[in-house]
Backbone as JSON Lines, residues from 0, in Angstrom:
{"i":0,"aa":"X","n":[-1.81,4.94,-14.53],"ca":[-3.12,4.35,-14.31],"c":[-4.17,5.24,-14.99]}
{"i":1,"aa":"X","n":[-5.06,4.63,-15.74],"ca":[-6.14,5.37,-16.39],"c":[-7.28,5.63,-15.41]}
{"i":2,"aa":"X","n":[-8.19,6.5,-15.8],"ca":[-9.36,6.78,-14.97],"c":[-10.18,5.51,-14.73]}
{"i":3,"aa":"X","n":[-10.31,4.69,-15.76],"ca":[-11.08,3.45,-15.63],"c":[-10.38,2.47,-14.69]}
{"i":4,"aa":"X","n":[-9.06,2.37,-14.79],"ca":[-8.31,1.49,-13.9],"c":[-8.39,1.97,-12.45]}
{"i":5,"aa":"X","n":[-8.33,3.28,-12.26],"ca":[-8.42,3.83,-10.91],"c":[-9.82,3.59,-10.33]}
{"i":6,"aa":"X","n":[-10.85,3.74,-11.15],"ca":[-12.21,3.45,-10.69],"c":[-12.31,1.99,-10.24]}
{"i":7,"aa":"X","n":[-11.77,1.07,-11.03],"ca":[-11.8,-0.35,-10.66],"c":[-11.03,-0.59,-9.36]}
{"i":8,"aa":"X","n":[-9.87,0.07,-9.21],"ca":[-9.1,-0.05,-7.98],"c":[-9.93,0.4,-6.78]}
{"i":9,"aa":"X","n":[-10.6,1.53,-6.9],"ca":[-11.43,2.03,-5.8],"c":[-12.54,1.05,-5.46]}
{"i":10,"aa":"X","n":[-13.25,0.57,-6.47],"ca":[-14.36,-0.36,-6.24],"c":[-13.89,-1.67,-5.62]}
{"i":11,"aa":"X","n":[-12.68,-2.11,-5.98],"ca":[-12.14,-3.36,-5.43],"c":[-11.61,-3.2,-4.01]}
{"i":12,"aa":"X","n":[-11.15,-2.0,-3.66],"ca":[-10.45,-1.81,-2.39],"c":[-11.17,-0.95,-1.37]}
{"i":13,"aa":"X","n":[-12.13,-0.17,-1.8],"ca":[-12.91,0.68,-0.89],"c":[-14.38,0.44,-1.24]}
{"i":14,"aa":"X","n":[-15.02,-0.54,-0.59],"ca":[-16.39,-0.93,-0.96],"c":[-17.41,0.21,-0.98]}
{"i":15,"aa":"X","n":[-17.23,1.21,-0.14],"ca":[-18.16,2.34,-0.13],"c":[-18.23,3.02,-1.5]}
{"i":16,"aa":"X","n":[-17.12,3.02,-2.24],"ca":[-17.12,3.67,-3.55],"c":[-18.06,2.98,-4.53]}
{"i":17,"aa":"X","n":[-18.24,1.67,-4.37],"ca":[-19.22,0.94,-5.2],"c":[-20.63,1.37,-4.84]}
{"i":18,"aa":"X","n":[-20.92,1.45,-3.54],"ca":[-22.26,1.82,-3.09],"c":[-22.62,3.24,-3.53]}
{"i":19,"aa":"X","n":[-21.65,4.15,-3.49],"ca":[-21.88,5.52,-3.92],"c":[-21.89,5.65,-5.45]}
{"i":20,"aa":"X","n":[-21.43,4.6,-6.13],"ca":[-21.26,4.56,-7.59],"c":[-20.3,5.64,-8.09]}
{"i":21,"aa":"X","n":[-19.21,5.81,-7.33],"ca":[-18.17,6.77,-7.69],"c":[-17.41,6.28,-8.9]}
{"i":22,"aa":"X","n":[-17.06,7.21,-9.77],"ca":[-16.17,6.9,-10.88],"c":[-15.16,8.03,-11.01]}
{"i":23,"aa":"X","n":[-13.98,7.69,-11.47],"ca":[-12.96,8.7,-11.76],"c":[-13.28,9.25,-13.14]}
{"i":24,"aa":"X","n":[-13.67,10.52,-13.17],"ca":[-14.07,11.15,-14.43],"c":[-12.89,11.75,-15.18]}
{"i":25,"aa":"X","n":[-11.94,12.34,-14.43],"ca":[-10.74,12.93,-15.03],"c":[-9.58,12.71,-14.08]}
{"i":26,"aa":"X","n":[-8.4,12.51,-14.66],"ca":[-7.22,12.2,-13.86],"c":[-5.98,12.62,-14.62]}
{"i":27,"aa":"X","n":[-5.1,13.34,-13.94],"ca":[-3.76,13.56,-14.49],"c":[-2.78,13.58,-13.33]}
{"i":28,"aa":"X","n":[-1.57,13.99,-13.56],"ca":[-0.52,13.88,-12.55],"c":[-0.77,14.74,-11.32]}
{"i":29,"aa":"X","n":[-1.57,15.81,-11.44],"ca":[-1.74,16.73,-10.31],"c":[-3.18,16.98,-9.89]}
{"i":30,"aa":"X","n":[-4.14,16.41,-10.59],"ca":[-5.53,16.68,-10.22],"c":[-6.43,15.5,-10.57]}
{"i":31,"aa":"X","n":[-7.6,15.5,-9.92],"ca":[-8.59,14.45,-10.14],"c":[-9.98,15.04,-10.05]}
{"i":32,"aa":"X","n":[-10.89,14.45,-10.8],"ca":[-12.31,14.77,-10.65],"c":[-13.07,13.46,-10.56]}
{"i":33,"aa":"X","n":[-13.81,13.31,-9.47],"ca":[-14.68,12.16,-9.27],"c":[-16.1,12.56,-9.62]}
{"i":34,"aa":"X","n":[-16.92,11.58,-9.97],"ca":[-18.33,11.83,-10.25],"c":[-19.14,10.69,-9.63]}
{"i":35,"aa":"X","n":[-20.37,11.03,-9.23],"ca":[-21.28,10.02,-8.67],"c":[-22.71,10.47,-8.98]}
{"i":36,"aa":"X","n":[-23.58,9.54,-9.36],"ca":[-24.96,9.9,-9.62],"c":[-25.69,10.27,-8.32]}
{"i":37,"aa":"X","n":[-26.7,11.07,-8.43],"ca":[-27.46,11.5,-7.26],"c":[-28.26,10.35,-6.66]}
{"i":38,"aa":"X","n":[-28.87,9.51,-7.47],"ca":[-29.84,8.5,-7.0],"c":[-29.34,7.64,-5.83]}
{"i":39,"aa":"X","n":[-28.14,7.04,-5.89],"ca":[-27.71,6.21,-4.75],"c":[-27.22,7.03,-3.56]}
{"i":40,"aa":"X","n":[-27.22,8.34,-3.69],"ca":[-26.7,9.23,-2.65],"c":[-27.77,10.16,-2.08]}
{"i":41,"aa":"X","n":[-29.03,9.82,-2.3],"ca":[-30.14,10.68,-1.86],"c":[-30.38,10.61,-0.36]}
{"i":42,"aa":"X","n":[-30.9,11.72,0.17],"ca":[-31.42,11.73,1.54],"c":[-32.94,11.82,1.48]}
{"i":43,"aa":"X","n":[-33.58,11.95,2.62],"ca":[-35.05,11.97,2.68],"c":[-35.65,13.27,2.14]}
{"i":44,"aa":"X","n":[-34.81,14.27,1.85],"ca":[-35.29,15.53,1.25],"c":[-35.23,15.51,-0.28]}
{"i":45,"aa":"X","n":[-34.64,14.43,-0.83],"ca":[-34.49,14.35,-2.27],"c":[-33.25,15.07,-2.78]}
{"i":46,"aa":"X","n":[-32.33,15.41,-1.87],"ca":[-31.05,16.01,-2.25],"c":[-29.94,15.06,-1.8]}
{"i":47,"aa":"X","n":[-28.7,15.42,-2.09],"ca":[-27.57,14.55,-1.74],"c":[-27.41,14.44,-0.23]}
{"i":48,"aa":"X","n":[-27.21,13.23,0.24],"ca":[-26.96,12.94,1.65],"c":[-25.64,13.57,2.06]}
{"i":49,"aa":"X","n":[-25.61,14.24,3.2],"ca":[-24.4,14.91,3.67],"c":[-23.22,13.97,3.82]}
{"i":50,"aa":"X","n":[-23.46,12.73,4.24],"ca":[-22.38,11.76,4.37],"c":[-21.76,11.4,3.03]}
{"i":51,"aa":"X","n":[-22.59,11.34,1.99],"ca":[-22.07,11.07,0.65],"c":[-21.2,12.23,0.17]}
{"i":52,"aa":"X","n":[-21.66,13.46,0.42],"ca":[-20.88,14.64,0.04],"c":[-19.54,14.66,0.76]}
{"i":53,"aa":"X","n":[-19.57,14.36,2.07],"ca":[-18.33,14.32,2.85],"c":[-17.39,13.24,2.31]}
{"i":54,"aa":"X","n":[-17.93,12.05,2.08],"ca":[-17.11,10.95,1.58],"c":[-16.47,11.3,0.24]}
{"i":55,"aa":"X","n":[-17.22,11.92,-0.65],"ca":[-16.67,12.3,-1.96],"c":[-15.52,13.3,-1.82]}
{"i":56,"aa":"X","n":[-15.69,14.28,-0.95],"ca":[-14.65,15.28,-0.77],"c":[-13.38,14.7,-0.17]}
{"i":57,"aa":"X","n":[-13.54,13.88,0.86],"ca":[-12.39,13.23,1.5],"c":[-11.72,12.27,0.52]}
{"i":58,"aa":"X","n":[-12.53,11.52,-0.21],"ca":[-12.01,10.57,-1.18],"c":[-11.23,11.25,-2.3]}
{"i":59,"aa":"X","n":[-11.72,12.39,-2.79],"ca":[-11.02,13.1,-3.86],"c":[-9.62,13.5,-3.4]}
{"i":60,"aa":"X","n":[-9.51,14.0,-2.17],"ca":[-8.18,14.36,-1.65],"c":[-7.28,13.14,-1.54]}
{"i":61,"aa":"X","n":[-7.83,12.05,-0.99],"ca":[-7.04,10.83,-0.85],"c":[-6.6,10.32,-2.22]}
{"i":62,"aa":"X","n":[-7.51,10.35,-3.18],"ca":[-7.2,9.83,-4.52],"c":[-6.1,10.62,-5.21]}
{"i":63,"aa":"X","n":[-6.14,11.95,-5.12],"ca":[-5.12,12.73,-5.82],"c":[-3.74,12.48,-5.19]}
{"i":64,"aa":"X","n":[-3.69,12.29,-3.87],"ca":[-2.42,11.99,-3.22],"c":[-1.97,10.56,-3.57]}
{"i":65,"aa":"X","n":[-2.9,9.61,-3.49],"ca":[-2.57,8.21,-3.82],"c":[-2.02,8.11,-5.25]}
{"i":66,"aa":"X","n":[-2.7,8.74,-6.18],"ca":[-2.26,8.69,-7.58],"c":[-0.88,9.35,-7.74]}
{"i":67,"aa":"X","n":[-0.7,10.49,-7.09],"ca":[0.59,11.16,-7.17],"c":[1.73,10.32,-6.61]}
{"i":68,"aa":"X","n":[1.45,9.62,-5.51],"ca":[2.46,8.74,-4.93],"c":[2.78,7.57,-5.86]}
{"i":69,"aa":"X","n":[1.76,7.03,-6.5],"ca":[1.98,5.94,-7.46],"c":[2.82,6.44,-8.63]}
{"i":70,"aa":"X","n":[2.56,7.65,-9.09],"ca":[3.34,8.23,-10.2],"c":[4.81,8.4,-9.8]}
{"i":71,"aa":"X","n":[5.06,8.63,-8.51],"ca":[6.42,8.78,-7.99],"c":[7.05,7.43,-7.62]}
{"i":72,"aa":"X","n":[6.29,6.34,-7.79],"ca":[6.74,4.98,-7.46],"c":[7.14,4.86,-5.99]}
{"i":73,"aa":"X","n":[6.37,5.54,-5.12],"ca":[6.62,5.44,-3.69],"c":[5.64,4.45,-3.07]}
{"i":74,"aa":"X","n":[6.18,3.51,-2.31],"ca":[5.37,2.5,-1.64],"c":[5.17,2.94,-0.19]}
{"i":75,"aa":"X","n":[3.99,3.48,0.1],"ca":[3.71,4.04,1.42],"c":[2.34,3.59,1.89]}
{"i":76,"aa":"X","n":[2.09,3.82,3.16],"ca":[0.75,3.68,3.71],"c":[0.18,5.1,3.8]}
{"i":77,"aa":"X","n":[-0.99,5.32,3.19],"ca":[-1.6,6.64,3.14],"c":[-2.93,6.61,3.87]}
{"i":78,"aa":"X","n":[-3.11,7.55,4.79],"ca":[-4.36,7.66,5.54],"c":[-4.8,9.12,5.63]}
{"i":79,"aa":"X","n":[-6.08,9.31,5.86],"ca":[-6.58,10.65,6.17],"c":[-6.49,10.81,7.68]}
{"i":80,"aa":"X","n":[-5.9,11.9,8.11],"ca":[-5.72,12.14,9.55],"c":[-6.84,13.01,10.09]}
{"i":81,"aa":"X","n":[-7.23,14.0,9.32],"ca":[-8.26,14.93,9.79],"c":[-8.96,15.52,8.57]}
{"i":82,"aa":"X","n":[-10.23,15.84,8.74],"ca":[-10.93,16.57,7.69],"c":[-11.89,17.56,8.33]}
{"i":83,"aa":"X","n":[-12.04,18.68,7.67],"ca":[-13.04,19.67,8.07],"c":[-13.88,19.97,6.84]}
{"i":84,"aa":"X","n":[-15.16,20.17,7.08],"ca":[-16.1,20.36,5.98],"c":[-16.96,21.58,6.22]}
{"i":85,"aa":"X","n":[-17.26,22.28,5.15],"ca":[-18.24,23.36,5.17],"c":[-19.31,23.02,4.15]}
{"i":86,"aa":"X","n":[-20.52,22.8,4.64],"ca":[-21.66,22.52,3.76],"c":[-22.22,23.86,3.3]}
{"i":87,"aa":"X","n":[-22.31,24.06,2.0],"ca":[-22.69,25.35,1.43],"c":[-24.11,25.37,0.87]}
{"i":88,"aa":"X","n":[-24.49,24.28,0.22],"ca":[-25.81,24.2,-0.39],"c":[-26.13,22.75,-0.7]}
{"i":89,"aa":"X","n":[-27.41,22.42,-0.91],"ca":[-27.77,21.04,-1.24],"c":[-27.22,20.63,-2.61]}
{"i":90,"aa":"X","n":[-26.97,19.35,-2.76],"ca":[-26.6,18.78,-4.06],"c":[-27.87,18.27,-4.72]}
{"i":91,"aa":"X","n":[-28.17,18.78,-5.91],"ca":[-29.44,18.45,-6.58],"c":[-29.28,17.68,-7.88]}
{"i":92,"aa":"X","n":[-28.08,17.38,-8.27],"ca":[-27.85,16.66,-9.53],"c":[-26.64,15.77,-9.38]}
{"i":93,"aa":"X","n":[-26.06,15.35,-10.51],"ca":[-24.86,14.53,-10.44],"c":[-23.83,15.23,-9.58]}
{"i":94,"aa":"X","n":[-23.13,14.46,-8.76],"ca":[-22.15,15.0,-7.82],"c":[-20.75,14.89,-8.42]}
{"i":95,"aa":"X","n":[-19.96,15.92,-8.18],"ca":[-18.57,15.95,-8.64],"c":[-17.7,16.4,-7.49]}
{"i":96,"aa":"X","n":[-16.49,15.84,-7.4],"ca":[-15.52,16.26,-6.4],"c":[-14.18,16.44,-7.1]}
{"i":97,"aa":"X","n":[-13.53,17.56,-6.82],"ca":[-12.24,17.87,-7.44],"c":[-11.19,18.15,-6.38]}
{"i":98,"aa":"X","n":[-9.97,17.7,-6.66],"ca":[-8.81,18.0,-5.81],"c":[-7.6,18.19,-6.7]}
{"i":99,"aa":"X","n":[-6.71,19.07,-6.23],"ca":[-5.44,19.32,-6.93],"c":[-4.31,19.23,-5.91]}
{"i":100,"aa":"X","n":[-3.16,18.77,-6.36],"ca":[-1.99,18.76,-5.48],"c":[-1.44,20.18,-5.36]}
{"i":101,"aa":"X","n":[-1.15,20.62,-4.14],"ca":[-0.49,21.92,-3.96],"c":[1.0,21.74,-4.24]}
{"i":102,"aa":"X","n":[1.44,22.14,-5.42],"ca":[2.76,21.73,-5.92],"c":[3.95,22.08,-5.02]}
{"i":103,"aa":"X","n":[4.08,23.29,-4.47],"ca":[5.25,23.52,-3.59],"c":[5.26,22.59,-2.38]}
{"i":104,"aa":"X","n":[4.1,22.4,-1.74],"ca":[4.01,21.51,-0.58],"c":[4.2,20.05,-1.0]}
{"i":105,"aa":"X","n":[3.73,19.72,-2.19],"ca":[3.87,18.36,-2.71],"c":[5.34,17.97,-2.82]}
{"i":106,"aa":"X","n":[6.17,18.87,-3.32],"ca":[7.59,18.57,-3.48],"c":[8.24,18.29,-2.13]}
{"i":107,"aa":"X","n":[7.9,19.07,-1.11],"ca":[8.45,18.84,0.23],"c":[7.94,17.52,0.81]}
{"i":108,"aa":"X","n":[6.68,17.21,0.57],"ca":[6.05,15.96,1.01],"c":[6.81,14.76,0.43]}
{"i":109,"aa":"X","n":[7.05,14.81,-0.88],"ca":[7.77,13.73,-1.57],"c":[9.2,13.6,-1.04]}
{"i":110,"aa":"X","n":[9.85,14.71,-0.83],"ca":[11.23,14.68,-0.33],"c":[11.3,14.02,1.05]}
{"i":111,"aa":"X","n":[10.35,14.35,1.92],"ca":[10.33,13.72,3.25],"c":[10.18,12.2,3.12]}
{"i":112,"aa":"X","n":[9.27,11.77,2.26],"ca":[9.06,10.33,2.07],"c":[10.29,9.66,1.5]}
{"i":113,"aa":"X","n":[10.93,10.28,0.55],"ca":[12.15,9.7,-0.05],"c":[13.28,9.61,0.99]}
{"i":114,"aa":"X","n":[13.22,10.46,2.01],"ca":[14.2,10.42,3.09],"c":[13.79,9.45,4.2]}
{"i":115,"aa":"X","n":[12.73,8.67,3.95],"ca":[12.29,7.67,4.91],"c":[11.47,8.22,6.07]}
{"i":116,"aa":"X","n":[10.99,9.45,5.94],"ca":[10.23,10.09,7.0],"c":[8.73,10.09,6.7]}
{"i":117,"aa":"X","n":[7.94,10.12,7.75],"ca":[6.49,10.3,7.61],"c":[6.25,11.72,7.13]}
{"i":118,"aa":"X","n":[5.22,11.9,6.29],"ca":[4.94,13.22,5.74],"c":[3.44,13.51,5.79]}
{"i":119,"aa":"X","n":[3.12,14.8,5.95],"ca":[1.71,15.26,6.01],"c":[1.48,16.26,4.89]}
{"i":120,"aa":"X","n":[0.26,16.25,4.37],"ca":[-0.09,17.16,3.29],"c":[-1.55,17.57,3.43]}
{"i":121,"aa":"X","n":[-1.81,18.88,3.36],"ca":[-3.18,19.39,3.37],"c":[-3.67,19.5,1.93]}
{"i":122,"aa":"X","n":[-4.88,18.99,1.71],"ca":[-5.49,19.02,0.38],"c":[-6.88,19.63,0.51]}
{"i":123,"aa":"X","n":[-7.17,20.59,-0.35],"ca":[-8.51,21.16,-0.42],"c":[-9.26,20.49,-1.56]}
{"i":124,"aa":"X","n":[-10.51,20.16,-1.29],"ca":[-11.39,19.56,-2.29],"c":[-12.68,20.35,-2.33]}
{"i":125,"aa":"X","n":[-13.3,20.33,-3.48],"ca":[-14.63,20.92,-3.59],"c":[-15.57,19.87,-4.16]}
{"i":126,"aa":"X","n":[-16.77,19.82,-3.6],"ca":[-17.81,18.93,-4.09],"c":[-18.9,19.84,-4.63]}
{"i":127,"aa":"X","n":[-19.31,19.59,-5.86],"ca":[-20.3,20.48,-6.47],"c":[-21.34,19.68,-7.23]}
{"i":128,"aa":"X","n":[-22.46,20.35,-7.46],"ca":[-23.59,19.75,-8.16],"c":[-24.39,20.86,-8.79]}
{"i":129,"aa":"X","n":[-24.89,20.63,-9.98],"ca":[-25.68,21.65,-10.69],"c":[-24.95,22.99,-10.76]}
{"i":130,"aa":"X","n":[-23.64,22.94,-10.98],"ca":[-22.88,24.16,-11.21],"c":[-22.48,24.93,-9.98]}
{"i":131,"aa":"X","n":[-22.9,24.53,-8.79],"ca":[-22.54,25.27,-7.59],"c":[-21.87,24.38,-6.56]}
{"i":132,"aa":"X","n":[-21.02,24.99,-5.75],"ca":[-20.34,24.24,-4.7],"c":[-21.32,23.82,-3.62]}
{"i":133,"aa":"X","n":[-21.28,22.55,-3.27],"ca":[-22.12,22.02,-2.19],"c":[-21.3,21.9,-0.9]}
{"i":134,"aa":"X","n":[-20.05,21.49,-1.0],"ca":[-19.2,21.28,0.18],"c":[-17.77,21.65,-0.16]}
{"i":135,"aa":"X","n":[-17.1,22.27,0.79],"ca":[-15.66,22.47,0.71],"c":[-15.04,21.6,1.79]}
{"i":136,"aa":"X","n":[-13.99,20.88,1.43],"ca":[-13.35,19.95,2.35],"c":[-11.86,20.27,2.41]}
{"i":137,"aa":"X","n":[-11.34,20.29,3.62],"ca":[-9.89,20.36,3.8],"c":[-9.49,19.1,4.54]}
{"i":138,"aa":"X","n":[-8.61,18.33,3.94],"ca":[-8.14,17.09,4.55],"c":[-6.66,17.13,4.82]}
{"i":139,"aa":"X","n":[-6.25,16.5,5.9],"ca":[-4.84,16.3,6.18],"c":[-4.57,14.82,5.96]}
{"i":140,"aa":"X","n":[-3.68,14.54,5.02],"ca":[-3.34,13.17,4.64],"c":[-1.91,12.9,5.1]}
{"i":141,"aa":"X","n":[-1.71,11.71,5.66],"ca":[-0.4,11.33,6.18],"c":[0.07,10.08,5.45]}
{"i":142,"aa":"X","n":[1.32,10.12,5.01],"ca":[1.93,8.97,4.35],"c":[3.15,8.53,5.17]}
{"i":143,"aa":"X","n":[3.27,7.22,5.3],"ca":[4.4,6.64,6.04],"c":[5.07,5.61,5.13]}
{"i":144,"aa":"X","n":[6.38,5.72,4.94],"ca":[7.06,4.7,4.14],"c":[6.86,3.33,4.77]}
{"i":145,"aa":"X","n":[6.65,2.34,3.93],"ca":[6.45,0.97,4.42],"c":[7.77,0.37,4.86]}
{"i":146,"aa":"X","n":[7.71,-0.35,5.97],"ca":[8.87,-1.11,6.44],"c":[8.95,-2.41,5.64]}
{"i":147,"aa":"X","n":[10.1,-2.98,5.56],"ca":[10.25,-4.27,4.87],"c":[9.31,-5.28,5.48]}
{"i":148,"aa":"X","n":[8.54,-5.96,4.65],"ca":[7.61,-6.97,5.12],"c":[6.25,-6.43,5.51]}
{"i":149,"aa":"X","n":[6.07,-5.12,5.47],"ca":[4.78,-4.51,5.8],"c":[3.79,-4.87,4.71]}
{"i":150,"aa":"X","n":[2.59,-5.33,5.09],"ca":[1.62,-5.77,4.11],"c":[0.44,-4.81,3.95]}
{"i":151,"aa":"X","n":[0.41,-3.72,4.7],"ca":[-0.68,-2.75,4.57],"c":[-0.45,-1.96,3.3]}
{"i":152,"aa":"X","n":[-1.47,-1.88,2.43],"ca":[-1.29,-1.13,1.19],"c":[-1.99,0.21,1.29]}
{"i":153,"aa":"X","n":[-1.45,1.19,0.57],"ca":[-2.04,2.53,0.55],"c":[-3.1,2.55,-0.48]}
């Protein structure tokens, strides 16, 4: 899947991504970078709204896992189970969120899924603007293999 195709997938399946004007800026097998303009994500102080920053960080983690699962041709239901955030500074320009797969943990995660088991993975994301980190996010993502006839998509 290309960055443009993934952006279209997000806009079609997660309506909030359209409102935030999120786009997939970079994508490969183990990492992703999302971008969003400041204007639709402003708060009353003229900086990025904290909810937009949180959504971008959580979304980046979900996206890198979702893309990795698609690359592995695994049909699962993927959800975020928990997230913790540290707000570091205001976002004053275009917003970016980055996530990478933790490769040793990723291999164990994939193996559990291939064995028909539910699997959990912690992903760290950073959201930054104007060259500095605005938010650090740690998310716990859970994937469950789909049962035959299950219609919920990841």
